[in-house]
Structures are given as C-alpha cells and as structure tokens.
All heavy atoms as an XYZ file, in Angstrom:
636
protein
N      -5.240     12.380     -5.144
C      -5.790     11.600     -4.002
C      -5.922     10.273     -4.425
O      -6.533      9.886     -5.387
C      -7.092     12.226     -3.512
C      -7.641     11.548     -2.338
S      -6.760     12.068     -0.707
C      -7.155     13.766     -0.706
N      -5.351      9.297     -3.711
C      -5.321      7.836     -4.045
C      -6.239      7.088     -2.946
O      -6.181      7.493     -1.797
C      -4.018      7.149     -4.135
N      -7.064      6.161     -3.492
C      -7.784      5.285     -2.430
C      -6.953      4.129     -2.230
O      -6.446      3.477     -3.158
C      -9.020      4.961     -3.188
C      -9.860      4.043     -2.408
C     -11.155      3.525     -3.070
C     -11.853      2.411     -2.471
N     -13.017      1.908     -3.297
N      -6.726      3.870     -0.934
C      -5.811      2.804     -0.528
C      -6.664      1.767      0.286
O      -7.376      2.133      1.187
C      -4.611      3.237      0.326
C      -3.800      2.116      0.766
C      -3.894      4.343     -0.391
N      -6.524      0.497     -0.119
C      -7.366     -0.603      0.599
C      -6.341     -1.580      1.136
O      -5.478     -2.089      0.519
C      -8.308     -1.309     -0.516
C      -9.113     -2.336      0.188
C      -9.203     -0.249     -1.102
N      -6.642     -1.994      2.405
C      -5.848     -3.058      3.110
C      -6.628     -4.228      3.311
O      -7.729     -4.227      3.666
C      -5.433     -2.455      4.493
C      -4.686     -1.197      4.440
C      -5.268     -0.014      4.662
C      -3.296     -1.151      4.168
C      -4.589      1.184      4.618
C      -2.553      0.052      4.031
C      -3.175      1.235      4.350
N      -5.950     -5.421      3.020
C      -6.687     -6.719      3.293
C      -6.695     -7.090      4.665
O      -5.939     -6.470      5.488
C      -5.767     -7.736      2.448
C      -4.462     -7.044      2.509
C      -4.676     -5.671      2.523
N      -7.286     -8.086      5.060
C      -7.501     -8.494      6.483
C      -6.170     -8.670      7.234
O      -6.044     -8.370      8.386
C      -8.251     -9.850      6.646
C      -9.708     -9.725      6.238
O     -10.220     -8.551      6.262
O     -10.371    -10.646      5.906
N      -5.192     -9.323      6.426
C      -3.853     -9.622      7.261
C      -3.028     -8.272      7.587
O      -2.205     -8.374      8.427
C      -2.985    -10.600      6.414
C      -2.268     -9.917      5.281
N      -2.888     -9.663      4.042
C      -0.956     -9.600      5.168
C      -1.893     -8.994      3.311
N      -0.836     -8.984      3.883
N      -3.516     -7.123      7.039
C      -2.746     -5.895      7.382
C      -3.594     -5.008      8.404
O      -3.031     -4.107      8.943
C      -2.548     -5.096      6.202
C      -1.529     -5.575      5.252
C      -1.331     -4.668      4.027
C      -0.106     -5.614      5.921
N      -4.788     -5.559      8.811
C      -5.581     -4.643      9.612
C      -5.074     -4.482     11.016
O      -5.239     -3.382     11.593
C      -7.009     -5.231      9.724
C      -7.813     -5.121      8.354
C      -9.289     -5.606      8.532
C      -7.738     -3.810      7.685
N      -4.356     -5.453     11.508
C      -3.714     -5.244     12.866
C      -2.558     -4.142     12.841
O      -2.353     -3.527     13.801
C      -2.988     -6.567     13.305
O      -2.034     -6.995     12.349
C      -4.028     -7.615     13.539
N      -2.071     -3.864     11.658
C      -1.029     -2.898     11.450
C      -1.671     -1.440     11.277
O      -0.925     -0.412     11.378
C      -0.128     -3.142     10.488
C       0.658     -4.515     10.585
N       1.703     -4.657     11.501
C       0.421     -5.643      9.998
C       2.053     -5.871     11.480
N       1.338     -6.546     10.564
N      -2.837     -1.424     10.864
C      -3.610     -0.137     10.572
C      -4.664      0.208     11.553
O      -5.504      0.999     11.227
C      -4.247     -0.205      9.225
O      -5.273     -1.221      9.205
C      -3.230     -0.588      8.014
N      -4.635     -0.421     12.667
C      -5.543     -0.157     13.776
C      -7.035     -0.398     13.354
O      -7.918      0.212     13.639
C      -5.378      1.201     14.331
C      -4.085      1.450     14.995
O      -3.551      0.625     15.636
N      -3.678      2.686     14.957
N      -7.182     -1.501     12.451
C      -8.531     -1.789     11.914
C      -9.037     -1.084     10.761
O     -10.017     -1.283     10.263
N      -8.121     -0.042     10.293
C      -8.673      0.740      9.259
C      -8.515      0.020      7.925
O      -7.253     -0.423      7.524
C      -7.908      2.088      9.154
C      -8.575      3.167      8.319
C      -8.019      4.553      8.711
O      -7.366      4.748      9.723
O      -8.190      5.353      7.863
N      -9.567     -0.213      7.213
C      -9.482     -1.045      5.852
C      -9.334     -0.167      4.698
O      -8.702     -0.591      3.688
C     -10.740     -1.749      5.789
C     -10.821     -2.615      4.560
C     -12.068     -3.516      4.471
N     -12.081     -4.368      5.687
C     -11.507     -5.606      5.814
N     -10.716     -6.018      4.819
N     -11.677     -6.270      6.858
N      -9.614      1.111      4.758
C      -9.570      1.965      3.637
C      -9.336      3.357      3.982
O      -9.913      3.800      4.920
C     -10.972      1.830      2.794
C     -10.993      2.405      1.530
C     -12.423      2.238      0.838
O     -12.809      1.037      0.668
O     -13.024      3.252      0.525
N      -8.549      4.086      3.047
C      -8.363      5.567      3.312
C      -8.064      6.233      2.026
O      -7.577      5.569      1.103
C      -7.307      5.823      4.400
C      -5.918      5.376      4.164
C      -5.106      6.591      3.594
C      -5.308      4.926      5.445
N      -8.229      7.484      2.017
C      -7.868      8.328      0.862
C      -6.617      9.093      1.354
O      -6.629      9.683      2.436
C      -8.864      9.181      0.469
C     -10.121      8.491     -0.177
O      -9.905      7.619     -1.021
N     -11.295      8.670      0.340
N      -5.531      9.166      0.484
C      -4.397      9.816      0.932
C      -3.691     10.564     -0.299
O      -3.764     10.082     -1.538
C      -3.333      8.752      1.471
C      -2.316      9.477      2.213
C      -2.783      7.761      0.523
C      -1.536      8.531      3.230
N      -3.103     11.657     -0.042
C      -2.515     12.442     -1.062
C      -1.058     11.892     -1.310
O      -0.270     11.813     -0.320
C      -2.372     13.853     -0.655
C      -2.019     14.831     -1.822
C      -3.194     15.040     -2.758
O      -4.343     15.132     -2.280
O      -2.924     15.066     -3.894
N      -0.809     11.400     -2.535
C       0.567     10.929     -2.841
C       0.709     10.945     -4.401
O      -0.288     11.009     -5.074
C       0.803      9.504     -2.273
S      -0.325      8.343     -3.017
N       1.980     10.888     -4.769
C       2.216     10.852     -6.285
C       3.153      9.702     -6.657
O       3.371      9.563     -7.894
C       2.776     12.203     -6.813
C       4.019     12.559     -6.148
O       4.748     11.754     -5.432
N       4.543     13.749     -6.342
N       3.564      8.952     -5.791
C       4.439      7.800     -6.102
C       4.208      6.765     -4.929
O       3.777      7.130     -3.854
C       5.870      8.150     -6.201
O       6.431      8.461     -4.968
N       4.606      5.520     -5.246
C       4.491      4.478     -4.169
C       5.263      4.865     -2.958
O       4.992      4.620     -1.876
C       4.908      3.134     -4.760
C       4.573      1.956     -3.766
C       3.305      1.599     -3.431
C       5.629      1.371     -3.139
C       3.036      0.568     -2.607
C       5.440      0.329     -2.350
C       4.113     -0.097     -1.942
N       6.486      5.329     -3.304
C       7.464      5.853     -2.198
C       6.887      6.791     -1.311
O       6.820      6.579     -0.111
C       8.721      6.293     -2.841
C       9.764      6.759     -1.849
C      10.897      7.540     -2.528
N      11.399      6.805     -3.682
C      12.560      6.212     -3.733
N      13.339      6.318     -2.719
N      13.016      5.519     -4.876
N       6.174      7.787     -1.879
C       5.496      8.836     -0.979
C       4.330      8.235     -0.198
O       4.128      8.559      0.908
C       5.167     10.037     -1.829
O       4.137      9.787     -2.728
N       3.692      7.319     -0.818
C       2.469      6.696     -0.200
C       3.007      5.879      1.007
O       2.467      5.970      2.136
C       1.847      5.607     -1.087
C       0.760      4.744     -0.527
C      -0.364      5.595      0.092
C       0.240      3.750     -1.551
N       4.084      5.048      0.868
C       4.487      4.231      2.066
C       5.133      5.204      3.069
O       4.886      4.977      4.233
C       5.641      3.211      1.446
C       6.270      2.580      2.695
C       5.001      2.133      0.576
N       5.742      6.286      2.751
C       6.278      7.188      3.799
C       5.100      7.733      4.544
O       5.160      7.957      5.755
C       7.178      8.192      3.151
C       8.473      7.616      2.726
C       9.435      8.612      2.306
N      10.744      7.955      2.066
C      11.672      8.337      1.073
N      11.288      9.471      0.403
N      12.705      7.726      0.942
N       3.989      8.119      3.837
C       2.904      8.761      4.595
C       2.132      7.730      5.430
O       1.773      8.090      6.567
C       1.857      9.267      3.393
N       2.161      6.512      4.981
C       1.548      5.441      5.783
C       2.337      5.179      7.030
O       1.869      4.959      8.089
C       1.256      4.227      5.000
C       0.243      4.359      3.818
C       0.234      3.020      3.038
C      -1.083      4.602      4.289
N       3.665      5.224      6.874
C       4.603      5.008      7.965
C       4.499      6.132      8.911
O       4.722      5.870     10.099
C       6.093      4.713      7.424
C       6.870      4.040      8.505
O       6.479      2.907      8.894
O       7.902      4.578      8.991
N       4.191      7.275      8.586
C       4.098      8.431      9.411
C       2.791      8.307     10.288
O       2.788      8.618     11.431
C       4.062      9.762      8.705
N       1.853      7.704      9.602
C       0.541      7.497     10.329
C       0.638      6.257     11.244
O       0.124      6.323     12.357
C      -0.541      7.270      9.252
C      -2.046      7.054      9.746
C      -2.961      6.991      8.718
C      -4.448      6.750      9.097
N      -4.991      7.871      9.944
N       1.258      5.188     10.753
C       1.375      3.968     11.619
C       2.955      3.599     11.591
O       3.354      2.809     10.646
C       0.597      2.836     10.979
C      -0.966      3.101     10.910
C      -1.764      3.353     12.088
C      -1.744      3.170      9.776
N      -3.061      3.573     11.597
C      -3.016      3.441     10.256
C      -1.547      2.977      8.444
C      -4.104      3.557      9.440
C      -2.617      3.069      7.546
C      -3.873      3.379      8.019
N       3.683      4.161     12.414
C       5.112      3.786     12.535
C       5.385      2.231     12.441
O       4.754      1.502     13.152
C       5.601      4.386     13.837
C       4.647      5.488     14.085
C       3.325      5.000     13.545
N       6.354      1.844     11.671
C       6.691      0.547     11.465
C       6.007     -0.232     10.342
O       6.489     -1.318      9.976
N       4.977      0.375      9.797
C       4.239     -0.337      8.712
C       5.017     -0.473      7.465
O       4.822     -1.370      6.630
C       2.852      0.287      8.504
C       1.923     -0.742      7.740
C       3.045      1.598      7.680
C       0.495     -0.315      7.613
N       6.114      0.408      7.245
C       6.920      0.299      6.012
C       7.586     -0.952      6.000
O       7.630     -1.678      4.944
C       7.891      1.494      6.045
C       8.850      1.390      4.816
C       9.767      2.482      4.717
O       9.694      3.527      5.508
O      10.736      2.505      3.848
N       8.065     -1.578      7.110
C       8.722     -2.859      6.993
C       7.651     -3.932      6.618
O       8.086     -4.892      5.856
C       9.215     -3.281      8.426
C      10.391     -2.368      8.823
O      11.035     -1.909      7.847
O      10.684     -2.203     10.027
N       6.346     -3.900      7.013
C       5.342     -4.879      6.704
C       5.078     -4.724      5.259
O       4.973     -5.658      4.529
C       4.167     -4.603      7.588
C       3.087     -5.546      7.107
C       4.503     -4.847      8.979
N       4.875     -3.462      4.822
C       4.482     -3.324      3.244
C       5.641     -3.622      2.380
O       5.382     -4.023      1.224
C       4.150     -1.803      3.133
C       2.836     -1.300      3.953
C       2.623      0.079      3.648
C       1.716     -2.159      3.661
N       6.919     -3.671      2.889
C       7.956     -4.153      1.954
C       7.972     -5.591      1.690
O       8.394     -6.062      0.694
C       9.333     -3.851      2.514
O       9.546     -4.585      3.612
N       7.150     -6.317      2.450
C       6.827     -7.844      2.281
C       5.526     -8.053      1.645
O       5.018     -9.198      1.692
C       7.064     -8.517      3.497
C       8.442     -8.285      4.152
C       8.524     -8.954      5.469
C       9.845     -8.659      6.258
N       9.850     -7.343      6.700
N       4.867     -7.074      1.082
C       3.463     -7.097      0.651
C       3.457     -6.677     -0.871
O       4.042     -5.821     -1.288
C       2.473     -6.212      1.420
O       2.655     -6.517      2.855
C       1.126     -6.235      0.984
N       2.620     -7.488     -1.640
C       2.402     -7.170     -3.038
C       1.342     -6.070     -3.076
O       0.628     -5.916     -2.155
C       1.960     -8.409     -3.741
N       1.331     -5.301     -4.242
C       0.376     -4.209     -4.317
C      -0.093     -4.129     -5.744
O       0.604     -4.521     -6.654
C       1.087     -2.829     -3.884
C       2.255     -2.521     -4.801
C       0.089     -1.753     -3.827
N      -1.350     -3.753     -5.956
C      -1.908     -3.561     -7.247
C      -2.206     -2.013     -7.340
O      -2.973     -1.495     -6.431
C      -3.191     -4.356     -7.459
N      -1.659     -1.330     -8.345
C      -1.974      0.030     -8.534
C      -2.745      0.156     -9.777
O      -2.224     -0.249    -10.851
C      -0.616      0.801     -8.615
C       0.219      0.628     -7.420
C      -1.022      2.327     -9.009
C       1.573      1.231     -7.481
N      -3.925      0.565     -9.659
C      -4.882      0.678    -10.798
C      -4.945     -0.690    -11.593
O      -4.927     -0.705    -12.813
C      -4.549      1.779    -11.749
C      -4.772      3.157    -11.156
O      -5.640      3.240    -10.249
O      -3.995      4.123    -11.424
N      -4.923     -1.796    -10.866
C      -5.143     -3.100    -11.362
C      -3.886     -3.824    -11.902
O      -3.920     -5.063    -12.120
N      -2.764     -3.135    -11.864
C      -1.502     -3.759    -12.290
C      -0.748     -4.210    -11.030
O      -0.632     -3.391    -10.084
C      -0.630     -2.619    -12.962
C       0.807     -3.190    -13.298
C       0.861     -4.326    -14.359
O       0.112     -4.143    -15.390
N       1.664     -5.286    -14.180
N      -0.385     -5.478    -10.853
C       0.161     -6.104     -9.755
C       1.607     -6.021     -9.816
O       2.287     -6.234    -10.750
C      -0.264     -7.492     -9.527
C      -1.799     -7.640     -9.452
C       0.392     -8.161     -8.320
C      -2.283     -9.039     -9.382
N       2.240     -5.521     -8.702
C       3.653     -5.377     -8.451
C       4.117     -6.093     -7.199
O       3.497     -6.067     -6.130
C       4.072     -3.862     -8.286
C       3.639     -3.045     -9.386
C       2.410     -2.293     -9.452
C       4.520     -2.864    -10.544
C       2.138     -1.484    -10.440
C       4.085     -2.104    -11.642
C       2.901     -1.289    -11.575
O       2.506     -0.605    -12.577
N       5.253     -6.853     -7.221
C       5.883     -7.445     -6.151
C       6.787     -6.369     -5.508
O       6.862     -6.418     -4.295
C       6.740     -8.670     -6.498
C       5.918     -9.804     -6.941
C       5.130    -10.537     -5.891
O       5.524    -10.636     -4.705
N       3.971    -11.044     -6.236
N       7.339     -5.424     -6.276
C       8.033     -4.343     -5.833
C       7.741     -3.125     -6.535
O       8.170     -2.905     -7.670
C       9.608     -4.705     -6.016
C      10.554     -3.585     -5.378
O      10.021     -2.684     -4.770
O      11.681     -3.660     -5.570
N       6.973     -2.255     -5.982
C       6.426     -1.067     -6.591
C       7.124      0.234     -6.189
O       6.620      1.324     -6.543
C       4.953     -0.998     -6.418
N       8.249      0.154     -5.553
C       8.904      1.292     -4.905
C       9.004      2.472     -5.884
O       8.857      3.630     -5.310
C      10.299      0.855     -4.455
C      10.827      1.891     -3.412
C      11.931      2.717     -3.606
C      10.319      2.259     -2.119
N      12.187      3.443     -2.532
C      11.237      3.195     -1.639
C       9.343      1.825     -1.331
C      10.985      3.762     -0.374
C       9.114      2.346     -0.092
C       9.928      3.349      0.373
N       9.244      2.358     -7.125
C       9.507      3.489     -7.949
C       8.284      3.748     -8.860
O       8.325      4.647     -9.675
C      10.672      3.194     -8.913
C      11.982      2.926     -8.244
C      13.151      2.522     -9.259
C      12.368      4.122     -7.382
N       7.221      3.085     -8.737
C       6.015      3.358     -9.414
C       5.336      4.645     -9.135
O       5.280      5.002     -8.005
C       4.928      2.141     -9.235
C       5.484      0.824     -9.815
C       5.884      0.913    -11.204
O       5.217      1.461    -12.060
O       6.924      0.238    -11.720
N       4.852      5.301    -10.257
C       4.083      6.528    -10.068
C       2.588      6.207     -9.628
O       2.062      5.194    -10.026
C       3.982      7.334    -11.375
C       5.394      7.611    -11.869
C       6.196      8.680    -11.145
N       5.480      9.947    -11.160
C       5.730     10.876    -10.215
N       6.675     10.656     -9.224
N       5.031     11.946    -10.119
N       1.913      7.090     -8.873
C       0.553      6.957     -8.574
C      -0.124      8.174     -9.040
O       0.200      9.363     -8.672
C       0.317      6.736     -7.034
C       0.963      5.366     -6.652
C      -1.101      6.733     -6.622
C       1.025      5.163     -5.173
N      -1.068      8.066    -10.009
C      -1.675      9.186    -10.600
C      -2.952      9.644     -9.702
O      -3.287      8.959     -8.772
N      -3.606     10.797     -9.981
C      -4.748     11.217     -9.236
C      -5.870     10.230     -9.439
O      -5.996      9.635    -10.630
C      -5.112     12.515     -9.947
C      -3.875     12.904    -10.700
C      -3.070     11.684    -10.968
N      -6.662      9.969     -8.402
C      -7.818      9.117     -8.384
C      -7.307      7.733     -8.709
O      -8.171      6.882     -9.128
C      -8.824      9.541     -9.507
C      -9.359     10.989     -9.202
O      -9.578     11.307     -8.059
N      -9.361     11.744    -10.181
N      -6.050      7.371     -8.320
C      -5.746      5.861     -8.410
C      -6.315      5.047     -7.261
O      -6.605      5.614     -6.313
C      -4.132      5.872     -8.459
O      -3.591      6.381     -9.509
N      -6.384      3.819     -7.575
C      -6.709      2.879     -6.468
C      -5.495      1.912     -6.218
O      -4.885      1.357     -7.080
C      -7.866      1.947     -6.870
C      -9.177      2.853     -7.119
C     -10.425      1.920     -7.264
O     -10.331      0.871     -7.809
O     -11.523      2.478     -6.963
N      -5.101      1.835     -4.995
C      -3.981      0.968     -4.559
C      -4.482      0.027     -3.578
O      -5.138      0.217     -2.585
C      -2.980      1.934     -3.717
C      -1.772      1.146     -3.368
C      -2.511      3.028     -4.666
N      -4.290     -1.288     -3.867
C      -4.731     -2.454     -3.165
C      -3.438     -3.203     -2.710
O      -2.715     -3.685     -3.525
C      -5.622     -3.401     -3.956
C      -6.982     -2.737     -4.357
C      -7.141     -2.104     -5.505
C      -7.982     -2.860     -3.473
C      -8.269     -1.437     -5.809
C      -9.217     -2.261     -3.817
C      -9.437     -1.634     -4.928
N      -3.230     -3.322     -1.334
C      -2.206     -4.221     -0.862
C      -2.764     -5.566     -0.792
O      -4.049     -5.792     -0.534
C      -1.801     -3.770      0.528
C      -0.947     -2.389      0.394
C      -1.559     -1.144      0.711
C       0.349     -2.417      0.092
C      -0.834     -0.006      0.498
C       1.075     -1.355      0.036
C       0.546     -0.097      0.161
N      -1.983     -6.506     -0.906
C      -2.456     -7.914     -0.853
C      -1.264     -8.779     -0.258
O      -0.038     -8.412     -0.330
C      -2.832     -8.470     -2.267
C      -1.629     -8.391     -3.182
S      -2.270     -8.534     -4.971
C      -2.763     -6.826     -5.131
N      -1.636     -9.977      0.117
C      -0.636    -10.964      0.692
C       0.204    -11.460     -0.429
O      -0.283    -11.900     -1.511
C      -1.385    -12.016      1.430
C      -0.432    -12.880      2.296
C      -1.166    -13.675      3.273
O      -2.464    -13.725      3.296
N      -0.448    -14.316      4.200
N       1.496    -11.337     -0.272
C       2.529    -11.911     -1.243
C       2.594    -13.435     -1.046
O       2.694    -13.937      0.117
C       3.861    -11.222     -0.993
C       4.824    -11.675     -2.051
C       6.154    -11.104     -1.819
N       6.163     -9.639     -2.149
C       7.180     -8.809     -2.157
N       8.362     -9.401     -1.968
N       7.056     -7.667     -2.422
N       2.535    -14.102     -2.217
C       2.692    -15.588     -2.137
C       4.077    -15.905     -2.604
O       4.419    -15.497     -3.801
C       1.549    -16.367     -3.033
C       0.169    -15.809     -2.571
C       1.757    -17.736     -2.961
C      -0.263    -16.156     -1.137
N       4.898    -16.463     -1.801
C       6.282    -16.823     -2.178
C       6.346    -18.314     -2.642
O       5.465    -19.110     -2.392
C       7.121    -16.754     -0.949
C       7.211    -15.342     -0.392
C       7.980    -14.306     -1.194
O       8.636    -14.786     -2.101
O       7.804    -13.196     -0.930
N       7.279    -18.628     -3.465
C       7.482    -19.967     -3.946
C       6.665    -20.218     -5.266
O       5.978    -19.272     -5.842
N       6.722    -21.470     -5.672
C       5.985    -21.773     -6.826
C       5.771    -23.247     -6.999
O       5.865    -24.082     -6.373
C-alpha cells in the first residue's frame, strides 16, 4: 500500500482529494489505478515530476514502488 500525495495544482484533477492510500507495485500500476479513478489524469501525470520515497524522478514510468512507500507528485519546472 502506497501513500500518494497531490499538490495544489493537481487537486482540480483529483476532485479535491489531496492524499490517498492505494495498492500498487510500480509507478506504471499506480498511474493506471489513478486513471481508472479519475479518467484523463494519466495525461496530466505524464507532465508531472514525482518523488518516490524521497527520490525525485522526471520520468518514473519504470520505477518500482515498495510496500509502505510515499509517492509525492509535484509541479515540473522546465528550462534552466
């Protein structure tokens, strides 16, 4: 079971839900579960950075998610 946290900029896509616990074992399965709950959110999350247990990823599609992990979505900053 992973704890998933959404920042303010994603709350319009999650019907105001900021945090939830969800069963998943990879980022791919997490995104698919979220898209089943909120259709269309996969497109939004593909443009969002994510931290899994404190490690930040710009593209986490193949990353594993262990039991009791914490997943934080965040706004991606482009450019430099």
